[in-house]
C-alpha positions in Angstrom: -28.6 -33.9 87.6 -28.8 -34.5 91.4 -25.6 -34.1 93.4 -24.6 -36.7 95.9 -25.8 -36.2 99.5 -22.6 -37.8 100.8 -21.1 -35.2 103.1 -17.7 -34.4 101.5 -15.1 -31.9 102.4 -16.5 -28.4 101.5 -14.3 -26.5 99.1 -12.2 -23.8 100.6 -13.4 -20.6 98.9 -11.2 -17.7 100.0 -10.6 -14.2 98.9 -7.9 -13.7 96.3 -5.1 -11.4 97.3 -5.4 -9.2 94.3 -7.9 -8.5 91.5 -6.6 -9.5 88.1 -7.2 -7.3 85.1 -7.8 -10.5 83.0 -11.3 -11.9 83.6 -10.1 -15.4 82.6 -7.6 -15.2 85.5 -9.8 -13.3 87.9 -12.6 -15.9 87.7 -10.1 -18.9 87.6 -11.2 -20.0 84.2 -7.5 -20.5 83.4 -7.2 -23.0 86.2 -10.3 -24.8 84.9 -8.6 -25.2 81.6 -5.4 -26.4 83.1 -6.9 -28.8 85.7 -10.0 -30.1 83.8 -9.5 -29.3 80.2 -12.9 -27.7 79.8 -13.5 -25.4 76.9 -17.3 -25.5 76.3 -17.0 -28.3 73.8 -20.4 -30.0 73.2 -22.3 -27.0 74.7 -24.3 -24.3 72.8 -24.1 -20.6 73.8 -27.1 -18.7 72.6 -26.8 -14.9 72.4 -29.9 -12.7 72.4 -28.6 -9.3 71.4 -28.0 -7.0 68.4 -26.6 -9.6 66.0 -23.2 -11.0 65.1 -20.4 -10.4 62.7 -20.1 -14.0 61.4 -17.0 -13.1 59.4 -14.8 -12.5 62.6 -12.2 -15.1 62.9 -13.1 -15.7 66.6 -16.3 -17.3 65.5 -14.8 -19.7 63.0 -13.1 -23.1 63.2 -9.6 -23.7 62.2 -10.7 -24.7 58.7 -12.6 -21.4 58.2 -16.1 -22.9 58.7 -18.5 -21.2 61.1 -19.1 -22.1 64.8 -22.6 -20.6 64.4 -25.3 -23.3 64.2 -28.0 -20.8 63.2 -29.2 -17.2 63.4 -32.8 -15.9 64.0 -32.9 -12.3 63.0 -36.2 -10.8 64.4 -35.6 -7.5 62.6 -35.5 -9.3 59.2 -37.9 -12.0 60.4 -35.5 -14.5 58.8 -33.4 -17.5 59.9 -30.0 -18.5 58.6 -28.6 -22.0 58.8 -25.1 -23.1 59.4 -24.9 -24.2 55.7 -26.0 -20.7 54.6 -23.5 -19.0 56.8 -20.7 -21.3 55.5 -21.7 -20.7 51.9 -21.5 -16.9 52.5 -18.1 -17.2 54.2 -16.6 -19.4 51.5 -18.1 -17.3 48.7 -17.1 -14.0 50.1 -20.7 -12.7 50.1 -22.5 -10.9 52.9 -25.5 -12.2 54.8 -28.5 -10.0 55.1 -28.0 -10.3 58.8 -25.6 -7.9 60.5 -24.6 -6.4 63.9 -25.1 -2.8 63.0 -24.5 -1.6 66.6 -21.6 -3.9 67.6 -22.9 -4.9 71.0 -23.9 -8.5 70.0 -20.5 -9.3 68.5 -18.6 -8.1 71.6 -21.0 -10.1 73.8 -20.4 -13.3 71.9 -16.7 -12.7 71.9 -16.4 -12.2 75.7 -18.5 -15.3 76.3 -17.2 -17.7 73.6 -14.6 -16.1 71.3 -11.7 -18.4 70.6 -9.1 -15.7 70.2 -8.1 -16.8 66.8 -7.5 -13.2 65.5 -5.5 -12.2 68.6 -3.3 -15.4 69.0 -5.3 -16.3 72.0 -4.9 -12.9 73.8 -8.7 -12.1 73.9 -10.8 -15.2 74.5 -14.1 -16.0 76.3 -14.3 -18.9 78.7 -16.1 -21.2 76.2 -13.7 -21.1 73.3 -15.0 -24.3 71.7 -18.8 -23.9 72.3 -21.2 -23.8 69.4 -23.1 -20.6 68.9 -26.7 -19.6 68.2 -27.6 -16.0 67.6 -31.0 -14.3 68.1 -31.1 -10.7 66.9 -33.6 -9.5 69.5 -33.1 -5.8 69.8 -31.2 -2.7 68.6 -30.8 0.9 69.8 -30.4 1.7 66.2 -27.3 2.9 64.4 -26.7 5.8 62.0 -25.4 5.4 58.5 -21.6 5.5 58.3 -18.8 4.5 56.0 -21.1 3.1 53.4 -23.2 1.2 56.0 -26.9 1.9 56.0 -28.7 3.1 59.1 -30.6 0.7 61.3 -33.8 1.7 63.1 -34.3 0.9 66.7 -36.5 -2.2 67.6 -37.3 -4.4 70.5 -39.4 -7.6 70.4 -40.3 -8.8 73.9 -43.5 -10.3 72.7 -41.5 -12.8 70.6 -39.3 -14.1 73.4 -41.2 -17.4 73.6 -40.8 -17.9 69.8 -37.1 -17.1 69.9 -36.3 -19.4 72.9 -38.3 -22.3 71.4 -36.4 -21.9 68.1 -33.1 -22.3 69.9 -34.2 -25.0 72.3 -35.4 -27.0 69.2 -31.9 -26.8 67.7 -30.3 -27.8 71.0 -32.6 -30.8 71.2 -31.8 -31.9 67.6 -28.1 -31.4 68.3 -28.3 -33.3 71.6 -26.4 -30.6 73.4 -27.0 -28.5 76.6 -27.6 -24.8 76.0 -27.0 -21.6 78.0 -28.8 -18.4 76.9 -27.7 -14.8 77.5 -30.2 -12.0 76.9 -27.7 -9.1 77.1 -30.1 -6.2 77.3 -32.7 -4.7 79.7 -33.5 -1.7 81.8 -35.7 -0.9 84.8 -39.5 -0.2 85.0 -42.1 -2.9 85.0 -43.5 -5.0 87.9 -40.0 -6.2 88.9 -41.3 -9.2 90.8 -41.2 -12.1 88.3 -44.8 -11.8 87.2 -44.4 -10.0 83.8 -45.0 -11.9 80.6 -41.2 -11.8 79.9 -40.3 -13.2 83.3 -43.0 -15.9 83.2 -41.8 -16.9 79.7 -38.4 -17.6 81.1 -39.7 -19.5 84.1 -41.9 -21.7 81.9 -38.8 -23.0 80.1 -36.1 -23.1 82.7 -35.7 -24.3 86.3 -35.9 -27.5 88.3 -36.1 -30.7 86.3 -35.4 -29.0 82.9 -32.0 -30.4 82.4 -29.3 -28.9 80.2 -30.8 -25.5 79.8 -29.9 -22.3 81.6 -31.0 -18.7 81.2 -28.9 -15.6 82.1 -29.8 -11.9 81.9 -27.9 -9.4 84.0 -29.3 -7.1 86.6 -29.0 -4.0 84.4 -27.1 -0.7 84.3 -29.5 1.4 86.3 -27.6 1.4 89.6 -26.0 4.4 91.4 -28.9 6.8 90.8 -32.0 8.0 92.7 -34.4 6.2 90.4 -36.5 4.1 92.9 -39.1 5.3 95.4 -41.1 3.3 97.8 -43.3 4.0 100.9 -46.4 2.9 102.6 -49.3 5.4 102.3 -52.0 5.5 105.0 -55.6 6.3 104.2 -55.9 10.1 103.8 -52.1 10.5 103.7 -50.3 12.2 100.8 -46.8 11.3 99.6 -45.0 13.4 97.0 -42.4 11.9 94.7 -40.2 14.6 93.1 -39.2 14.0 89.5 -36.2 16.0 88.2 -36.2 15.8 84.4 -32.6 16.7 83.4 -32.6 15.3 79.9 -34.6 16.2 76.8 -36.8 13.4 75.4 -39.1 11.0 77.2 -38.9 10.1 80.9 -41.1 7.3 82.1 -42.3 6.8 85.7 -43.8 3.4 86.4 -45.5 2.9 89.8 -47.1 -0.3 91.2 -49.3 -0.8 94.2 -51.7 -3.4 95.6 -54.9 -4.0 93.8 -57.1 -3.6 96.9 -55.8 -0.1 97.5 -56.9 3.0 95.7 -54.8 6.1 95.2 -55.7 9.6 94.1 -52.9 11.0 91.8 -51.8 14.6 91.1 -49.2 15.3 88.4 -47.3 18.5 89.0 -45.6 20.0 85.9 -44.0 23.4 85.1 -47.2 24.4 83.4 -49.7 23.4 86.2 -51.1 20.6 88.4 -53.4 17.9 87.0 -55.6 15.8 89.3 -56.8 12.2 88.7 -59.2 10.6 91.2 -58.7 7.1 92.4 -60.4 4.3 90.5 -63.9 3.4 91.6 -64.2 1.2 94.7 -64.3 -2.5 93.8 -63.3 -1.9 90.2 -59.9 -3.4 89.3 -60.0 -3.8 85.5 -60.4 -0.3 84.2 -57.8 2.1 82.7 -57.9 5.9 83.3 -56.1 7.8 80.5 -55.2 11.4 80.7 -52.4 13.9 80.3 -51.5 17.1 78.4 -48.9 19.8 78.6 -46.0 17.4 78.0 -47.1 14.2 79.7 -49.3 11.1 79.2 -51.0 9.4 82.1 -52.3 5.9 82.6 -53.8 4.5 85.8 -54.3 0.7 85.1 -56.3 -1.8 87.1 -55.1 -5.3 87.6 -56.7 -6.5 84.3 -55.3 -3.7 82.2 -51.7 -3.3 83.4 -48.8 -3.2 80.9 -46.1 -5.9 80.6 -48.6 -8.8 80.6 -48.4 -8.8 84.4 -50.3 -11.2 86.7 -49.6 -9.9 90.2 -53.0 -8.4 90.7 -51.6 -4.9 91.3 -52.5 -1.5 90.0 -50.1 0.5 87.8 -49.6 4.2 87.3 -47.5 4.9 84.3 -46.6 8.5 83.3 -44.5 9.5 80.3 -43.0 13.0 80.7 -42.1 14.3 77.3 -42.1 18.0 78.0 -39.4 20.5 78.9 -36.7 19.7 81.4 -37.2 20.8 84.9 -38.9 19.9 88.2 -42.1 17.7 88.2 -43.8 15.8 90.9 -46.3 13.0 91.5 -48.5 13.3 94.5 -50.2 10.1 95.8 -53.1 10.2 98.4 -54.6 7.2 100.0 -58.2 7.2 99.0 -58.8 3.7 100.3 -56.1 1.5 101.8 -57.0 -2.1 102.6 -53.7 -3.9 101.6 -51.0 -1.9 103.3 -50.6 1.1 100.9 -47.1 0.1 99.8 -45.9 1.3 96.4 -42.8 0.9 94.3 -41.9 3.4 91.5 -39.0 3.6 89.1 -38.0 6.0 86.3 -36.2 5.4 83.0 -33.8 6.5 81.7 -31.8 7.3 84.8 -28.2 6.1 84.5 -24.7 7.3 85.6 -23.7 7.7 82.0 -25.6 11.0 81.8 -22.6 13.0 83.1 -24.6 15.4 85.2 -27.6 16.1 83.0 -29.5 13.3 84.5 -33.0 12.3 85.5 -33.6 11.5 89.1 -36.3 11.2 91.8 -36.3 13.4 94.9 -38.0 13.5 98.3 -38.2 11.2 101.4 -39.7 8.3 99.4 -36.6 7.8 97.4 -35.1 4.5 98.4 -31.7 3.0 97.5 -31.6 -0.3 95.6 -34.3 -2.2 93.7 -32.9 -1.0 90.4 -32.8 -4.5 88.9 -34.5 -4.8 85.5 -37.8 -6.7 85.3 -36.6 -9.6 83.1 -33.9 -10.5 85.6 -36.4 -11.1 88.3 -37.6 -14.4 86.8 -37.3 -17.0 89.5 -35.2 -19.3 87.3 -33.0 -16.6 85.8 -29.3 -16.2 86.9 -28.7 -12.5 87.4 -25.1 -11.3 87.5 -23.8 -7.7 88.0 -20.4 -6.2 87.4 -17.4 -5.3 89.4 -14.3 -3.4 88.3 -11.2 -5.4 87.5 -9.5 -3.5 84.7 -10.4 0.2 85.1 -8.3 1.4 82.1 -7.2 0.3 78.7 -5.0 1.5 75.9 -6.7 2.3 72.6 -5.2 1.8 69.2 -3.7 5.3 69.3 -1.9 4.5 72.5 -4.1 6.7 74.7 -5.1 5.4 78.1 -8.8 5.4 78.5 -11.3 4.6 81.3 -15.1 4.3 81.7 -17.7 6.0 83.9 -17.6 4.6 87.4 -14.3 2.7 87.0 -12.6 5.2 89.3 -13.8 3.2 92.3 -10.9 0.9 91.5 -10.2 -2.8 91.0 -12.2 -5.1 93.1 -15.1 -2.7 93.8 -18.6 -3.0 92.6 -19.1 -1.0 89.5 -21.5 1.8 90.7 -23.8 1.5 87.7 -24.7 -2.1 88.4 -28.4 -2.5 89.1 -29.0 -4.2 92.4 -31.8 -5.9 94.4 -34.0 -6.5 96.1 -36.8 -7.2 93.7 -40.1 -5.4 94.4 -41.4 -8.6 96.0 -38.4 -8.8 98.4 -36.2 -11.4 96.8 -32.4 -10.9 96.7 -32.3 -10.2 93.0 -28.5 -10.4 92.3 -27.1 -14.0 92.0 -23.3 -13.4 91.8 -21.0 -10.6 90.8 -18.7 -10.9 87.8 -15.7 -8.9 86.5 -17.2 -6.7 83.8 -15.4 -3.4 83.9 -13.8 -3.4 81.5 -13.6 -6.4 79.2 -12.2 -6.8 75.7 -13.9 -8.9 73.0 -14.3 -9.3 69.2 -15.8 -6.3 67.4 -17.9 -6.2 64.3 -15.7 -4.5 61.7 -18.5 -2.6 60.0 -20.4 -1.8 63.2 -21.1 1.6 64.8 -19.0 0.6 67.8 -16.0 0.2 65.5 -16.1 3.8 64.4 -14.9 5.0 67.9 -11.2 4.7 68.1 -11.2 5.3 71.9 -12.8 1.8 72.5 -10.8 -0.1 69.8 -7.7 -2.0 71.0 -7.0 -3.8 67.7 -8.1 -2.6 64.2 -8.4 -4.4 60.9 -10.8 -7.0 59.5 -11.0 -8.8 62.9 -11.0 -5.9 65.4 -11.3 -6.0 69.2 -12.7 -3.5 71.5 -14.1 -2.9 75.0 -17.4 -3.7 76.5 -18.1 -2.8 80.1 -20.9 -2.5 82.7 -23.2 -5.4 83.3 -23.1 -6.0 79.5 -19.5 -6.8 79.9 -19.9 -9.0 83.0 -22.9 -11.2 81.9 -21.0 -12.8 78.9 -18.2 -13.9 81.2 -20.7 -15.7 83.4 -22.4 -17.2 80.4 -19.1 -18.8 79.3 -18.5 -20.1 82.8 -21.9 -21.7 82.9 -21.0 -23.4 79.5 -18.0 -25.0 81.2 -20.2 -26.2 84.0 -22.6 -27.7 81.5 -19.7 -29.4 79.7 -18.7 -30.9 83.1 -22.3 -32.2 83.5 -24.8 -31.7 80.7 -27.7 -32.7 82.9 -27.5 -29.7 85.3 -30.7 -27.6 85.4 -30.9 -23.9 85.9 -31.7 -24.1 89.7 -28.7 -26.4 90.3 -26.4 -24.1 88.3 -27.6 -21.2 90.3 -27.1 -23.0 93.6 -23.6 -24.0 92.7 -22.6 -20.5 91.6 -24.0 -19.1 94.9 -22.5 -21.7 97.1 -19.0 -21.4 95.6 -18.8 -17.6 95.1 -16.2 -15.9 97.3 -16.4 -13.1 99.7 -13.7 -10.4 100.2 -13.3 -7.0 101.7 -15.3 -5.4 98.9 -18.3 -7.8 99.0 -18.6 -7.8 102.8 -20.8 -10.6 104.3 -22.9 -12.2 101.7 -25.5 -12.7 100.4 -26.6 -9.1 100.0 -28.6 -7.3 97.3 -25.6 -5.6 95.8 -23.1 -8.5 95.4 -25.5 -11.4 95.6 -23.5 -14.3 97.0 -20.1 -12.8 96.1 -17.6 -12.9 93.3 -18.0 -15.8 90.9 -15.3 -18.5 91.1 -15.3 -20.8 88.1 -12.8 -23.4 89.5 -14.8 -23.8 92.7 -18.0 -24.1 90.7 -16.6 -26.7 88.3 -15.0 -28.7 91.2 -18.4 -28.7 92.9 -20.1 -30.0 89.7 -17.5 -32.8 89.3 -17.8 -33.8 92.9 -21.4 -34.7 92.3 -22.8 -37.9 90.9 -25.3 -38.1 88.0 -28.0 -39.8 90.1 -29.7 -39.5 93.5 -28.6 -41.9 96.2 -30.6 -45.1 96.0 -33.3 -45.0 98.6 -32.9 -47.6 101.3 -35.6 -46.7 103.7 -39.1 -48.1 103.3 -42.4 -47.2 104.8 -42.0 -43.5 104.2 -44.5 -41.4 102.2 -43.5 -37.9 101.1 -45.6 -34.9 100.1 -43.4 -32.1 98.7 -44.0 -28.9 96.8 -43.9 -29.6 93.0 -43.2 -25.9 92.1 -40.6 -23.4 93.4 -41.7 -21.3 96.3 -40.1 -19.0 98.9 -40.6 -21.5 101.7 -41.6 -25.0 100.4 -43.6 -27.3 102.7 -42.8 -31.0 103.1 -44.8 -33.7 104.8 -43.5 -37.1 105.8 -45.6 -40.0 106.9 -44.2 -43.2 108.4 -45.8 -46.6 108.5 -44.4 -47.4 112.0 -43.5 -44.9 114.7 -39.7 -44.8 114.9 -36.8 -42.4 115.3 -36.3 -40.2 112.2 -33.8 -37.5 111.4 -35.1 -35.0 108.8 -32.6 -32.5 107.4 -32.1 -30.1 104.5 -29.0 -30.1 102.4 -27.6 -27.8 99.7 -26.2 -28.9 96.4 -22.8 -29.5 97.9 -24.3 -32.0 100.3 -23.9 -29.8 103.4 -26.7 -29.8 106.0 -28.2 -26.3 106.2 -31.0 -27.0 108.7 -32.3 -29.9 110.7 -36.1 -30.2 110.8 -36.5 -33.1 113.1 -34.4 -35.6 115.1 -36.3 -38.1 117.2 -39.4 -40.2 117.4 -42.0 -39.5 114.7 -45.7 -40.4 115.0 -47.8 -41.1 112.0 -46.8 -38.0 110.1 -45.4 -34.5 110.4 -45.2 -31.4 108.2 -42.5 -28.7 108.1 -42.3 -25.4 106.3 -38.7 -24.7 105.3 -37.1 -21.7 106.9 -35.9 -18.7 104.8 -33.1 -20.1 102.6 -31.3 -18.7 99.5 -32.8 -19.5 96.2 -31.8 -22.9 94.7 -32.3 -26.7 94.8 -32.2 -28.5 98.2 -32.4 -32.1 99.2 -34.7 -33.0 102.1 -33.3 -36.1 103.7 -35.0 -38.6 106.1 -32.7 -41.1 107.9 -34.4 -44.0 109.8 -32.9 -47.1 111.3 -33.7 -48.8 107.9 -31.8 -46.3 105.8 -32.3 -43.0 103.9 -34.9 -41.4 101.7 -34.5 -38.2 99.7 -36.8 -35.7 98.0 -35.8 -32.4 96.3 -37.4 -29.0 96.6 -36.7 -25.7 94.9 -36.6 -22.4 96.8 -37.4 -19.3 94.7 -36.9 -16.0 96.5 
């Protein structure tokens, strides 16, 4: 889709007076239903998560048939068709597929549950969307109540296969599709160059109509888990590592490929030295470690995560006793600035004091966003608090870690930007703490009465953090795609950013914490419906454009004219508003301009001559 360039009255997006505990009301989905009748009908919501309880009433039609078009279970390496799911439901038999953890069912419910089992009390925004399910990961679940245990697994190397399976079904159905990968934690290059991020960007973005990808920023915020500094040649910088939890603690550090760093690892049992890689050698890997740690110093050709950024990587797994560790970096040869970024995992606010953290002057706030969310064409929400407490099935009032900041405030565990390459990271903020959705009756989640709000064969329970926020945004995007199935991911992102609202909590936006502000579904849908499905018909002749064909941080455009004449060249956002004027006056044979720093998204470059108008589109990726 290309929105009209006609300058229409911009939508008034103002702060709401009070934060609602209902995410449907807080995001104005209820008004979208009332004013536009949108429910996600004709759109596919694809959930990459821990699986789905297909028996739950919220994922069934009024006649009892399934809303699920198919399941791809990567643990079983098996697919299930809609016909197979319906046969199991009508016959009262169980599929081999299950949601042993419970996270995937809650995610699907918050995005697209129809509320059938709660008389409409607990619904997602996209109540009539079709569903696809990809079981992509699991933390594992213990055996309980006759349910077998499930081993942990994670299959990032199968992302392309999984996405293409779902895209194929969407194509055969003739429907737009929005994906949600509701998982992810920090470490990795965090700059959009990993294999995971590049797999996303190869399938979503400008010109790829009717397909959108969402993965949240992560739940690694609010901790001292990021360090960054610039090391001069001969200088030593020490990163303290406080290992407060038993088990493995990973430190992943990235620096420019032209620099070389000596590394010392300080442990409770001694100090271990590793000299810098040889000068001019970028494709080697140094392996070391003992006494409770494993050490890898990777050249650009041997880095993990399938990364293509040309950087070196130091990855250390600390598996020994708890206590104080350190990593000392010395600039052996610095030719590219000496800047490094390091992150540790796990390091989350859920640890209740026995936590892992970095210490020392190199510790830097922010940049806790997970690597997958840094794909240029990804939409990355984080979470703010809207319902800090709930009442469980025993009538006990409960809350969650971090919710004490109160309604309207950013949930402190939300991962935030910027990315390691300096882009904003966060797209918009979404009410996620704490939401209620369908629960898998036989899942591990459902064994905890403190998070259950309704029991029985079709239970409901809570899901918070960014995991609770991202499904809300997924359902909202489904409504946008129902309004215009030809939207591409960059256009959806631009509309969400432009229509998000500021308030006293967000402060001036955009910023790396809140992105462009709090999501506003009504404003976003109104913006979609204000557009037209085609670009304005060009009326100016004698103009030749050269524009960037791929997204970049500052696209360059060149305009050549057949006859010297006055030309006004301006850049407009997806709402048709002029954001910068590049030229206004006589133009010789040709001229080129590099766009100024702009937020990520799609922009129209418009040339107006005495003969008429000509338009070309560019995509800014920051």
